[in-house]
Every structure is written in structure tokens, then in C-alpha cells.
DSSP file (Angstrom, degrees, kcal/mol; ACC not computed):
  #  RESIDUE AA STRUCTURE BP1 BP2  ACC     N-H-->O    O-->H-N    N-H-->O    O-->H-N    TCO  KAPPA ALPHA  PHI   PSI    X-CA   Y-CA   Z-CA
    1    1 A M              0   0    0      0, 0.0     2,-0.5     0, 0.0     0, 0.0   0.000 360.0 360.0 360.0 131.4   65.2   99.0  113.8
    2    2 A R        -     0   0    0      2,-0.0     2,-0.5     0, 0.0     0, 0.0  -0.859 360.0-145.4-105.4 131.8   66.0  101.2  110.8
    3    3 A I        -     0   0    0     -2,-0.5     2,-0.5     2,-0.0     0, 0.0  -0.834  10.7-148.4 -98.4 129.5   64.8  104.7  110.5
    4    4 A K        -     0   0    0     -2,-0.5    -2,-0.0     0, 0.0     0, 0.0  -0.833  17.0-178.1 -99.0 132.5   63.8  106.0  107.1
    5    5 A M        -     0   0    0     -2,-0.5     5,-0.0     2,-0.0    -2,-0.0  -0.968  33.8-103.3-126.2 144.5   64.4  109.7  106.3
    6    6 A P     >  -     0   0    0      0, 0.0     4,-2.0     0, 0.0     3,-0.4  -0.356  32.6-119.0 -62.4 146.8   63.5  111.6  103.1
    7    7 A K  H  > S+     0   0    0      1,-0.2     4,-2.7     2,-0.2     5,-0.2   0.871 112.8  56.3 -56.6 -40.3   66.6  112.3  101.0
    8    8 A R  H  > S+     0   0    0      1,-0.2     4,-2.2     2,-0.2    -1,-0.2   0.906 108.2  47.5 -59.8 -41.8   66.1  116.0  101.2
    9    9 A R  H  > S+     0   0    0     -3,-0.4     4,-2.2     2,-0.2    -1,-0.2   0.881 110.3  52.0 -68.8 -37.7   66.2  115.9  105.0
   10   10 A V  H  X S+     0   0    0     -4,-2.0     4,-2.6     2,-0.2    -2,-0.2   0.926 109.7  49.7 -62.7 -45.5   69.3  113.7  104.9
   11   11 A R  H  X S+     0   0    0     -4,-2.7     4,-2.5     1,-0.2    -2,-0.2   0.914 110.9  49.7 -60.0 -43.2   71.0  116.3  102.7
   12   12 A R  H  X S+     0   0    0     -4,-2.2     4,-2.2     1,-0.2    -1,-0.2   0.898 110.7  50.0 -62.1 -41.2   70.0  119.1  105.0
   13   13 A L  H  X S+     0   0    0     -4,-2.2     4,-2.1     2,-0.2    -2,-0.2   0.918 110.4  49.4 -64.1 -44.2   71.4  117.1  108.0
   14   14 A I  H  X S+     0   0    0     -4,-2.6     4,-2.6     1,-0.2     5,-0.2   0.920 110.8  50.4 -62.1 -44.4   74.7  116.5  106.2
   15   15 A R  H  X S+     0   0    0     -4,-2.5     4,-1.9     1,-0.2    -1,-0.2   0.903 110.2  49.6 -60.1 -41.9   75.0  120.2  105.3
   16   16 A S  H  < S+     0   0    0     -4,-2.2    -1,-0.2     1,-0.2    -2,-0.2   0.868 114.0  45.4 -68.5 -34.4   74.4  121.2  108.9
   17   17 A L  H  < S+     0   0    0     -4,-2.1    -2,-0.2     1,-0.2    -1,-0.2   0.873 113.4  49.2 -74.4 -37.3   77.0  118.8  110.2
   18   18 A A  H  < S-     0   0    0     -4,-2.6     4,-0.3    -5,-0.2    -2,-0.2   0.808 104.6-137.1 -73.0 -29.5   79.6  119.7  107.6
   19   19 A G    >X  -     0   0    0     -4,-1.9     4,-1.6    -5,-0.2     3,-1.1   0.124  27.5 -80.4  83.8 154.0   79.3  123.4  108.2
   20   20 A P  T 34 S+     0   0    0      0, 0.0     6,-0.2     0, 0.0    -1,-0.1   0.818 127.9  53.6 -63.6 -32.6   79.2  126.0  105.4
   21   21 A Q  T 34 S+     0   0    0      1,-0.2    -2,-0.1    -3,-0.1    -3,-0.0   0.680 112.1  45.8 -77.0 -14.8   83.0  126.1  104.9
   22   22 A Q  T <4 S+     0   0    0     -3,-1.1    -1,-0.2    -4,-0.3    -3,-0.1   0.786  92.2  84.6 -95.9 -32.1   83.1  122.3  104.4
   23   23 A H  S >< S-     0   0    0     -4,-1.6     3,-2.0    -8,-0.2     4,-0.2  -0.566  74.2-135.1 -83.1 133.4   80.3  121.6  102.0
   24   24 A P  G >  S+     0   0    0      0, 0.0     3,-1.4     0, 0.0    -1,-0.1   0.769 100.9  67.4 -57.5 -29.0   80.9  122.1   98.3
   25   25 A D  G 3  S+     0   0    0      1,-0.3    -2,-0.0     3,-0.0   -10,-0.0   0.737 102.3  48.3 -63.5 -20.0   77.7  123.9   97.7
   26   26 A F  G <  S+     0   0    0     -3,-2.0     2,-0.3    -6,-0.2    -1,-0.3   0.381  82.6 115.6-103.7   3.5   79.1  126.8   99.8
   27   27 A L    <   -     0   0    0     -3,-1.4    -6,-0.0    -4,-0.2    -5,-0.0  -0.550  68.7-124.8 -75.4 136.8   82.5  127.1   98.1
   28   28 A D    >   -     0   0    0     -2,-0.3     3,-1.5     1,-0.2    -1,-0.1  -0.725  14.3-154.4 -81.5 114.1   83.0  130.4   96.3
   29   29 A P  T 3  S+     0   0    0      0, 0.0    -1,-0.2     0, 0.0    -2,-0.0   0.724  92.7  57.8 -65.4 -19.7   83.9  129.5   92.7
   30   30 A S  T 3  S+     0   0    0      2,-0.1     2,-0.4    -3,-0.0    -2,-0.0   0.639  84.5  99.2 -83.8 -13.0   85.8  132.8   92.3
   31   31 A E  S <  S-     0   0    0     -3,-1.5     2,-0.4     1,-0.1    -4,-0.0  -0.592  75.4-129.9 -77.1 128.1   88.1  132.0   95.2
   32   32 A E        -     0   0    0     -2,-0.4    -2,-0.1     0, 0.0    -1,-0.1  -0.630  26.3-173.9 -79.3 131.9   91.5  130.7   94.1
   33   33 A R        -     0   0    0     -2,-0.4     2,-0.0     0, 0.0    -2,-0.0  -0.990  26.9-114.9-125.4 134.5   92.5  127.5   95.9
   34   34 A P        -     0   0    0      0, 0.0    19,-0.1     0, 0.0     3,-0.1  -0.351  16.9-160.5 -66.1 148.3   95.9  125.9   95.4
   35   35 A L  S    S+     0   0    0     18,-0.1    18,-1.7    17,-0.1     2,-0.3   0.614  71.1  31.6-101.1 -18.1   95.9  122.5   93.8
   36   36 A S  B     -A   52   0A   0     16,-0.3    16,-0.2    17,-0.1    17,-0.1  -0.806  64.2-135.4-135.6 175.7   99.3  121.4   95.0
   37   37 A Y        -     0   0    0     14,-2.4    46,-0.2    -2,-0.3     2,-0.2  -0.745  29.7-157.3-133.8  81.6  101.7  121.7   97.9
   38   38 A P        -     0   0    0      0, 0.0    46,-2.6     0, 0.0     2,-0.6  -0.403   5.1-152.2 -71.1 134.8  105.2  122.3   96.4
   39   39 A F  E     -Bc  49  84B   0     10,-3.5     9,-2.7    44,-0.2    10,-1.3  -0.928  23.5-179.0-101.7 121.8  108.2  121.5   98.5
   40   40 A E  E     -Bc  47  85B   0     44,-2.7    46,-2.9    -2,-0.6     7,-0.2  -0.861  33.6 -95.1-122.5 154.8  111.2  123.7   97.5
   41   41 A T  E >   - c   0  86B   0      5,-2.6     3,-2.9    -2,-0.3    46,-0.2  -0.284  49.3-100.4 -61.8 157.7  114.8  124.0   98.7
   42   42 A E  T 3  S+     0   0    0     44,-1.7    45,-0.1     1,-0.3    -1,-0.1   0.819 126.1  48.1 -53.6 -37.4  115.3  126.6  101.3
   43   43 A N  T 3  S-     0   0    0     43,-0.2    -1,-0.3     3,-0.0    -2,-0.1   0.401 111.4-124.3 -85.6   4.7  116.6  129.1   98.7
   44   44 A R  S <  S+     0   0    0     -3,-2.9    -2,-0.1     2,-0.2     3,-0.1   0.791  76.0 122.4  60.4  33.4  113.6  128.3   96.5
   45   45 A T  S    S+     0   0    0      1,-0.2     2,-0.4     0, 0.0    -1,-0.1   0.616  71.0  33.2 -96.2 -14.3  115.8  127.4   93.5
   46   46 A K        -     0   0    0     -5,-0.1    -5,-2.6    82,-0.0     2,-0.6  -0.990  66.4-139.2-147.6 134.0  114.5  123.8   93.1
   47   47 A T  E     -B   40   0B   0     -2,-0.4    -7,-0.3   109,-0.3     3,-0.1  -0.822  18.8-177.7 -88.2 122.4  111.2  122.1   93.6
   48   48 A I  E    S+     0   0B   0     -9,-2.7     2,-0.3    -2,-0.6    -8,-0.2   0.573  70.1   1.0-100.3 -11.1  111.9  118.7   95.2
   49   49 A W  E     -B   39   0B   0    -10,-1.3   -10,-3.5    78,-0.1    -1,-0.4  -0.854  52.5-170.0-169.6 141.0  108.3  117.4   95.3
   50   50 A D        +     0   0    0    104,-0.3     3,-0.1    -2,-0.3   104,-0.0  -0.578  25.4 167.9-135.6  71.9  105.0  118.9   94.1
   51   51 A P        -     0   0    0      0, 0.0   -14,-2.4     0, 0.0    -2,-0.1  -0.203  46.4 -74.9 -79.3 173.5  102.2  116.6   95.5
   52   52 A A  B  >  -A   36   0A   0    -16,-0.2     4,-2.5     1,-0.1   -16,-0.3  -0.288  54.0-102.7 -60.4 154.9   98.5  117.3   95.5
   53   53 A L  H  > S+     0   0    0    -18,-1.7     4,-2.3     1,-0.2     5,-0.2   0.906 119.2  42.7 -50.8 -55.7   97.5  119.8   98.2
   54   54 A R  H  > S+     0   0    0      1,-0.2     4,-2.6     2,-0.2    -1,-0.2   0.868 112.1  54.6 -64.7 -36.8   96.1  117.3  100.8
   55   55 A V  H  > S+     0   0    0      2,-0.2     4,-2.5     1,-0.2    -1,-0.2   0.933 110.8  46.2 -62.1 -45.4   98.9  114.8  100.2
   56   56 A G  H  X S+     0   0    0     -4,-2.5     4,-2.4     2,-0.2    -2,-0.2   0.908 112.5  49.8 -62.8 -42.9  101.5  117.6  101.0
   57   57 A Q  H  X S+     0   0    0     -4,-2.3     4,-2.1    -5,-0.2    -2,-0.2   0.900 111.5  48.5 -64.2 -40.4   99.5  118.7  104.1
   58   58 A I  H  X S+     0   0    0     -4,-2.6     4,-2.6     2,-0.2     5,-0.2   0.922 110.4  51.5 -65.4 -43.7   99.3  115.2  105.4
   59   59 A Y  H  X S+     0   0    0     -4,-2.5     4,-3.1     1,-0.2     5,-0.2   0.946 110.4  48.3 -57.5 -48.9  103.0  114.6  104.8
   60   60 A V  H  X S+     0   0    0     -4,-2.4     4,-2.7     1,-0.2     5,-0.2   0.906 111.7  50.4 -59.7 -42.7  103.9  117.8  106.7
   61   61 A S  H  X S+     0   0    0     -4,-2.1     4,-1.9     2,-0.2    -1,-0.2   0.928 113.9  43.4 -61.9 -46.3  101.7  116.9  109.6
   62   62 A I  H  X S+     0   0    0     -4,-2.6     4,-2.5     2,-0.2    -2,-0.2   0.925 114.8  49.6 -66.0 -45.0  103.1  113.4  109.9
   63   63 A A  H  X S+     0   0    0     -4,-3.1     4,-2.9    -5,-0.2    -2,-0.2   0.923 111.2  48.8 -62.1 -44.8  106.7  114.6  109.6
   64   64 A H  H  X S+     0   0    0     -4,-2.7     4,-2.3    -5,-0.2    -1,-0.2   0.885 111.4  50.3 -64.3 -37.3  106.3  117.3  112.2
   65   65 A S  H  X S+     0   0    0     -4,-1.9     4,-2.4    -5,-0.2    -1,-0.2   0.924 112.0  47.3 -64.4 -43.8  104.7  114.8  114.6
   66   66 A A  H  X S+     0   0    0     -4,-2.5     4,-2.3     2,-0.2    -2,-0.2   0.921 112.0  50.5 -63.0 -43.6  107.6  112.4  114.1
   67   67 A G  H  X>S+     0   0    0     -4,-2.9     5,-2.4     1,-0.2     4,-1.0   0.902 110.3  50.1 -60.6 -41.3  110.1  115.2  114.6
   68   68 A H  H  <5S+     0   0    0     -4,-2.3     3,-0.5     1,-0.2    -2,-0.2   0.932 112.2  46.7 -62.2 -46.6  108.4  116.2  117.8
   69   69 A L  H  <5S+     0   0    0     -4,-2.4    -1,-0.2     1,-0.2    -2,-0.2   0.836 115.9  45.3 -66.3 -32.6  108.4  112.7  119.1
   70   70 A L  H  <5S-     0   0    0     -4,-2.3    -1,-0.2     2,-0.2    -2,-0.2   0.561 111.6-122.4 -87.2  -9.2  112.1  112.2  118.1
   71   71 A G  T  <5S+     0   0    0     -4,-1.0    -3,-0.2    -3,-0.5    -4,-0.1   0.851  72.9 102.6  73.8  36.0  113.0  115.6  119.6
   72   72 A L  S   <S-     0   0    0     -5,-2.4    -1,-0.2    -6,-0.1    -2,-0.2  -0.994  73.0-101.0-146.9 154.1  114.5  117.2  116.5
   73   73 A P        -     0   0    0      0, 0.0    21,-0.1     0, 0.0    -9,-0.0  -0.366  20.0-145.0 -71.9 153.5  113.5  119.7  113.8
   74   74 A T        -     0   0    0      2,-0.2    20,-0.2    20,-0.1    21,-0.2   0.769  25.7-130.4 -87.5 -28.1  112.3  118.4  110.4
   75   75 A G  S    S+     0   0    0      1,-0.3    12,-2.8    15,-0.1     2,-0.6   0.479  72.3 119.2  85.1   3.0  113.7  121.2  108.3
   76   76 A V  E     +D   86   0B   0     10,-0.2    -1,-0.3    14,-0.1    10,-0.2  -0.914  39.7 179.6-106.4 118.3  110.3  121.5  106.6
   77   77 A T  E     -D   85   0B   0      8,-3.0     8,-3.0    -2,-0.6     6,-0.1  -0.960  26.9-128.3-123.9 115.7  108.7  125.0  107.0
   78   78 A P  E     -D   84   0B   0      0, 0.0     6,-0.3     0, 0.0     2,-0.2  -0.324  32.9-152.3 -56.6 141.3  105.3  125.8  105.6
   79   79 A N    >   -     0   0    0      4,-2.5     3,-1.3     1,-0.0     4,-0.2  -0.634  26.9-103.2-116.4 174.7  105.5  129.0  103.6
   80   80 A E  T 3  S+     0   0    0      1,-0.3     4,-0.1    -2,-0.2    -1,-0.0   0.590 112.1  67.0 -73.1 -11.3  103.2  131.9  102.6
   81   81 A R  T 3  S-     0   0    0    -43,-0.1    -1,-0.3     2,-0.0     3,-0.1   0.397 120.4 -97.6 -92.2   3.2  102.8  130.5   99.0
   82   82 A G  S <  S+     0   0    0     -3,-1.3     2,-0.2     1,-0.3    -2,-0.1   0.737  97.3  71.0  90.4  22.9  100.9  127.4  100.1
   83   83 A G  S    S-     0   0    0     -4,-0.2    -4,-2.5   -46,-0.2     2,-0.3  -0.499  79.7 -92.8-139.7-148.9  103.8  125.0  100.1
   84   84 A A  E     -cD  39  78B   0    -46,-2.6   -44,-2.7    -6,-0.3     2,-0.4  -0.999  14.5-137.7-143.7 145.4  106.9  124.3  102.2
   85   85 A D  E     -cD  40  77B   0     -8,-3.0    -8,-3.0    -2,-0.3     2,-0.5  -0.826  22.6-151.4 -96.3 140.7  110.6  125.3  102.2
   86   86 A V  E     -cD  41  76B   0    -46,-2.9   -44,-1.7    -2,-0.4     2,-0.9  -0.956   9.8-151.5-121.3 117.3  113.0  122.5  103.0
   87   87 A D     >  -     0   0    0    -12,-2.8     4,-2.9    -2,-0.5     5,-0.3  -0.779  17.8-155.0 -81.2 106.3  116.4  123.2  104.7
   88   88 A I  H  > S+     0   0    0     -2,-0.9     4,-2.5     1,-0.2    -1,-0.2   0.856  86.5  51.0 -59.8 -40.9  118.2  120.2  103.1
   89   89 A Q  H  > S+     0   0    0      2,-0.2     4,-1.8     1,-0.2    -1,-0.2   0.939 115.8  40.8 -64.2 -46.1  120.9  119.9  105.9
   90   90 A T  H  > S+     0   0    0      1,-0.2     4,-2.2     2,-0.2    -2,-0.2   0.904 116.1  51.2 -66.7 -40.8  118.3  119.8  108.7
   91   91 A F  H  X S+     0   0    0     -4,-2.9     4,-2.9   -16,-0.2    -2,-0.2   0.857 107.0  54.2 -64.8 -35.9  116.0  117.6  106.7
   92   92 A Q  H  X S+     0   0    0     -4,-2.5     4,-2.6    -5,-0.3    -1,-0.2   0.922 109.0  47.6 -64.3 -44.1  118.9  115.2  106.0
   93   93 A A  H  X S+     0   0    0     -4,-1.8     4,-2.2     2,-0.2    -2,-0.2   0.908 113.9  48.5 -63.0 -41.7  119.5  114.9  109.8
   94   94 A F  H  X S+     0   0    0     -4,-2.2     4,-2.4   -20,-0.2    -2,-0.2   0.947 112.8  46.6 -61.6 -50.3  115.8  114.3  110.4
   95   95 A T  H  X S+     0   0    0     -4,-2.9     4,-2.6     1,-0.2    -2,-0.2   0.892 111.9  51.4 -62.3 -41.0  115.5  111.7  107.6
   96   96 A Q  H  X S+     0   0    0     -4,-2.6     4,-2.9     1,-0.2    -1,-0.2   0.915 110.4  49.0 -61.9 -42.8  118.6  109.9  108.9
   97   97 A R  H  X S+     0   0    0     -4,-2.2     4,-2.5     2,-0.2    -2,-0.2   0.900 111.4  48.6 -66.0 -40.7  117.2  109.8  112.4
   98   98 A V  H  X S+     0   0    0     -4,-2.4     4,-2.5     2,-0.2    -2,-0.2   0.936 113.5  48.0 -63.2 -45.2  113.8  108.4  111.3
   99   99 A Y  H  X S+     0   0    0     -4,-2.6     4,-2.5     2,-0.2    -2,-0.2   0.939 112.9  47.4 -59.2 -49.2  115.6  105.8  109.2
  100  100 A D  H  X S+     0   0    0     -4,-2.9     4,-1.0     1,-0.2    -1,-0.2   0.886 111.4  51.7 -61.6 -39.5  117.9  104.8  112.1
  101  101 A T  H  < S+     0   0    0     -4,-2.5     3,-0.5     1,-0.2    -1,-0.2   0.921 111.5  46.6 -63.3 -44.6  114.9  104.6  114.5
  102  102 A C  H >< S+     0   0    0     -4,-2.5     3,-1.1     1,-0.2    -2,-0.2   0.893 113.0  49.3 -64.7 -39.2  113.0  102.4  112.1
  103  103 A C  H 3< S+     0   0    0     -4,-2.5    -1,-0.2     1,-0.2    -2,-0.2   0.649 100.1  66.9 -75.6 -13.8  116.1  100.1  111.6
  104  104 A S  T 3< S+     0   0    0     -4,-1.0     2,-0.3    -3,-0.5    -1,-0.2   0.475 101.1  52.5 -86.4  -0.5  116.7   99.8  115.3
  105  105 A T    <   -     0   0    0     -3,-1.1     0, 0.0    -4,-0.2     0, 0.0  -0.947  60.3-151.4-134.4 153.9  113.5   97.9  115.9
  106  106 A N        +     0   0    0     -2,-0.3     2,-0.9     4,-0.0     3,-0.1   0.224  56.4 130.4-101.0  11.6  111.8   94.8  114.5
  107  107 A N     >  -     0   0    0      1,-0.2     4,-2.2    -5,-0.1     3,-0.1  -0.543  43.1-164.3 -71.5 105.2  108.4   96.2  115.4
  108  108 A F  H  > S+     0   0    0     -2,-0.9     4,-2.5     1,-0.2    -1,-0.2   0.795  85.9  57.8 -65.0 -28.4  106.5   95.7  112.2
  109  109 A I  H  > S+     0   0    0      2,-0.2     4,-2.6     1,-0.2    -1,-0.2   0.934 107.4  46.8 -67.2 -44.6  103.7   98.1  113.3
  110  110 A M  H  > S+     0   0    0      2,-0.2     4,-2.2     1,-0.2     5,-0.2   0.924 111.8  52.1 -61.4 -43.2  106.3  100.9  113.7
  111  111 A H  H  X S+     0   0    0     -4,-2.2     4,-2.1     1,-0.2    -2,-0.2   0.943 112.2  45.1 -56.7 -48.8  107.8  100.0  110.3
  112  112 A D  H  X S+     0   0    0     -4,-2.5     4,-0.6     1,-0.2    -1,-0.2   0.884 112.8  50.3 -65.6 -39.1  104.4  100.2  108.6
  113  113 A L  H  < S+     0   0    0     -4,-2.6     4,-0.3     1,-0.2    -1,-0.2   0.861 121.0  34.2 -66.4 -35.1  103.4  103.5  110.4
  114  114 A M  H  X S+     0   0    0     -4,-2.2     4,-2.8    -5,-0.2     5,-0.2   0.665  95.3  87.7 -94.7 -18.4  106.6  105.2  109.4
  115  115 A R  H  X S+     0   0    0     -4,-2.1     4,-3.0    -5,-0.2     5,-0.3   0.885  88.8  45.7 -54.3 -51.5  107.3  103.6  106.0
  116  116 A G  H  X S+     0   0    0     -4,-0.6     4,-2.3     1,-0.2    -1,-0.2   0.920 116.4  44.8 -62.0 -45.2  105.4  106.0  103.8
  117  117 A M  H  > S+     0   0    0     -4,-0.3     4,-2.2     2,-0.2    -1,-0.2   0.906 115.3  49.1 -65.1 -40.9  106.7  109.2  105.5
  118  118 A L  H  X S+     0   0    0     -4,-2.8     4,-2.7     2,-0.2    -2,-0.2   0.931 111.6  47.6 -65.3 -46.0  110.2  107.8  105.4
  119  119 A L  H  X S+     0   0    0     -4,-3.0     4,-2.3    -5,-0.2     5,-0.2   0.920 113.2  48.2 -62.4 -43.3  110.2  106.8  101.8
  120  120 A A  H  X S+     0   0    0     -4,-2.3     4,-2.4    -5,-0.3    -1,-0.2   0.898 112.4  50.6 -62.7 -39.0  108.7  110.2  100.8
  121  121 A S  H  X S+     0   0    0     -4,-2.2     4,-2.7     2,-0.2    -2,-0.2   0.915 109.5  49.6 -64.6 -43.7  111.4  111.9  102.9
  122  122 A I  H  X S+     0   0    0     -4,-2.7     4,-2.6     2,-0.2    -2,-0.2   0.919 112.3  47.5 -63.3 -43.6  114.2  109.9  101.3
  123  123 A V  H  X S+     0   0    0     -4,-2.3     4,-2.7     2,-0.2    -2,-0.2   0.919 112.9  48.3 -65.5 -43.2  113.0  110.7   97.8
  124  124 A M  H  X S+     0   0    0     -4,-2.4     4,-1.5     2,-0.2    -2,-0.2   0.925 111.8  50.6 -60.8 -43.2  112.7  114.4   98.6
  125  125 A L  H  <>S+     0   0    0     -4,-2.7     5,-3.1     1,-0.2     3,-0.3   0.924 111.4  47.3 -60.6 -45.4  116.1  114.4  100.1
  126  126 A E  H ><5S+     0   0    0     -4,-2.6     3,-1.5     1,-0.2    -1,-0.2   0.903 109.4  53.7 -62.6 -41.6  117.6  112.7   97.0
  127  127 A N  H 3<5S+     0   0    0     -4,-2.7    -1,-0.2     1,-0.3    -2,-0.2   0.790 109.3  50.2 -63.2 -26.5  115.8  115.2   94.8
  128  128 A G  T 3<5S-     0   0    0     -4,-1.5    -1,-0.3    -3,-0.3    -2,-0.2   0.397 126.2-100.7 -91.9   2.1  117.4  118.0   96.8
  129  129 A G  T < 5S+     0   0    0     -3,-1.5    -3,-0.2     1,-0.3     2,-0.1   0.514  84.6 116.5  94.7   5.7  120.9  116.5   96.5
  130  130 A G      < -     0   0    0     -5,-3.1    -1,-0.3    -6,-0.2     2,-0.3  -0.441  39.4-170.9-100.2 177.0  121.1  114.9   99.9
  131  131 A T        -     0   0    0     -2,-0.1     2,-0.3    -3,-0.1   -35,-0.1  -0.971  14.7-132.1-156.6 165.8  121.4  111.3  101.0
  132  132 A I        -     0   0    0     -2,-0.3     2,-0.7   -37,-0.1   -39,-0.1  -0.849  28.9-109.3-119.1 162.4  121.3  109.1  104.1
  133  133 A T        -     0   0    0     -2,-0.3     2,-0.3     2,-0.0    -2,-0.0  -0.831  41.3-155.1 -91.2 117.4  123.6  106.4  105.2
  134  134 A R        -     0   0    0     -2,-0.7     3,-0.1     1,-0.0   -38,-0.0  -0.647  21.5-162.7 -97.6 150.7  121.9  103.1  104.8
  135  135 A T    >   -     0   0    0     -2,-0.3     3,-2.5     1,-0.1     4,-0.5  -0.756  12.3-176.4-125.3  81.8  122.4   99.8  106.6
  136  136 A P  G >> S+     0   0    0      0, 0.0     3,-1.1     0, 0.0     4,-0.6   0.783  77.4  64.2 -54.0 -32.4  120.6   97.3  104.3
  137  137 A E  G 34 S+     0   0    0      1,-0.3     3,-0.0     2,-0.1    -3,-0.0   0.695 108.7  41.7 -66.9 -16.2  121.2   94.3  106.5
  138  138 A R  G <4 S+     0   0    0     -3,-2.5    -1,-0.3     1,-0.1   -33,-0.1   0.414  93.2  84.7-107.5  -0.3  118.9   96.0  109.2
  139  139 A E  T X4  -     0   0    0     -3,-1.1     3,-1.5    -4,-0.5    -2,-0.1   0.818  68.0-160.9 -75.0 -31.2  116.2   97.3  106.8
  140  140 A A  T 3< S-     0   0    0     -4,-0.6    -3,-0.1     1,-0.3    -1,-0.0   0.893  76.1 -47.1  49.6  47.0  114.1   94.1  106.7
  141  141 A G  T >  S+     0   0    0     -5,-0.3     3,-1.7     1,-0.1    -1,-0.3   0.551 100.2 137.5  78.4   7.0  112.4   95.3  103.5
  142  142 A L  T <  S+     0   0    0     -3,-1.5     3,-0.3     1,-0.3   -23,-0.1   0.847  77.2  34.5 -55.6 -38.1  111.7   98.8  104.9
  143  143 A L  T >  S+     0   0    0      1,-0.2     3,-2.1    -7,-0.1    -1,-0.3   0.069  76.7 121.1-109.3  25.0  112.6  100.5  101.6
  144  144 A D  T <  S+     0   0    0     -3,-1.7     3,-0.4     1,-0.3     4,-0.2   0.792  77.9  51.4 -57.0 -28.8  111.4   97.9   99.1
  145  145 A S  T 3> S+     0   0    0     -3,-0.3     4,-2.5    -4,-0.2    -1,-0.3   0.255  75.6 110.6 -93.7  13.0  109.1  100.5   97.6
  146  146 A H  H <> S+     0   0    0     -3,-2.1     4,-2.7     1,-0.2    -1,-0.2   0.919  78.4  47.4 -55.1 -48.7  111.8  103.1   97.1
  147  147 A D  H  > S+     0   0    0     -3,-0.4     4,-2.2    -4,-0.3    -1,-0.2   0.874 110.7  52.6 -63.3 -36.9  111.8  102.8   93.3
  148  148 A L  H  > S+     0   0    0     -4,-0.2     4,-2.0     2,-0.2    -1,-0.2   0.924 112.1  45.2 -63.4 -44.8  108.0  103.0   93.2
  149  149 A Y  H  X S+     0   0    0     -4,-2.5     4,-1.8     2,-0.2    -2,-0.2   0.901 109.7  56.3 -64.3 -40.9  108.1  106.2   95.3
  150  150 A R  H  < S+     0   0    0     -4,-2.7    -2,-0.2    -5,-0.2    -1,-0.2   0.917 110.5  43.7 -58.2 -45.5  110.9  107.6   93.2
  151  151 A R  H >< S+     0   0    0     -4,-2.2     3,-0.8     1,-0.2    -1,-0.2   0.880 115.7  48.2 -67.7 -37.6  108.9  107.2   90.0
  152  152 A G  H 3< S+     0   0    0     -4,-2.0    -1,-0.2     1,-0.2    -2,-0.2   0.690 114.4  45.6 -76.6 -18.8  105.7  108.6   91.6
  153  153 A M  T 3< S+     0   0    0     -4,-1.8    -1,-0.2    -3,-0.2    -2,-0.2  -0.070  78.4 158.6-115.5  31.8  107.5  111.6   93.1
  154  154 A W    <   -     0   0    0     -3,-0.8     2,-0.4  -105,-0.1  -104,-0.3  -0.154  21.2-162.1 -57.0 151.7  109.6  112.8   90.1
  155  155 A A        -     0   0    0   -106,-0.1     2,-0.1   -28,-0.0  -107,-0.1  -0.994  23.2-108.2-136.3 142.6  110.8  116.4   90.1
  156  156 A E              0   0    0     -2,-0.4  -109,-0.3     1,-0.1  -107,-0.0  -0.453 360.0 360.0 -70.1 140.2  112.0  118.4   87.2
  157  157 A D              0   0    0     -2,-0.1    -1,-0.1  -111,-0.1  -109,-0.0   0.442 360.0 360.0 -84.1 360.0  115.7  119.2   87.2
């Protein structure tokens, strides 16, 4: 059985569920909101990735969760300017460990869950002057999209 509701009532219901801070009708147009989430080297001399705000926030959340599960720091620290500072040495150790963990299993679900975060991490690391030690014979296509990520995550030198 399908219940029909007038559109006005549906809109009101959606607004009440979303809450005033979530619904676009309640956003203050004079309030400045960041559009991106820049990742900068720890000394803030170089931007190594400048994704859209939500993309950056999602990356940080996934990376911190992976770091927690692997028992090591990520080297990525959210800052007061609405982005993140990246300690390249710590981030390199984190990225290497994620890569090694992915290469140590044939579990395709784990590969798929970690692939996007790992590829973004490798590109950020490269943009910051770091690198990881790869074992291509154990990758099983894990980094096939590296060049695509590299083009999509360009950073100014």
C-alpha cells in the first residue's frame, strides 16, 4: 500500500529530519565556507594535493581509520585553516605499511577497499618528494590506476 502525501508536507518532513544546519534553505549566505581541503607539507611550503572539501575530509577519515587499525600514525594532521599538514617521513612509513599490507594478501575485497586511499596516498607522497618500495610481482593490479590518479591529483610545483 502506497501512502500519498502532499509535496509541501514531504518538504517539511525532509527539513525536520535534516535539521536546520543540514538543509540548504538554512545556510547563511554571508558565512564563508571552504571549497577545498588542501594537503600541505608539514612546513607549509608545498601543496601536495588540493581536493574538494568533502573528498579531503573523506580521505583523512579513511586514512586515520587505516592507521588506527594498523597501529601507526598517518602523518596527516588537520589544521586550523581547513586542510591538513603532512609530515612526509611519517606519511611515507604509513603509505609503505598500507602498500605492504595490501600486497601481503590475495583478498580482493581488502584490495578494493584500500585501493583508492592507497593510490591517493602514493600520489600525495610522490608530490611531496617521497616514495615507497614497490614489489610489482605481488601487486596483482593493485596500482593499475596510478597514472589516472596522478593526472587527477596534479599539484603545482
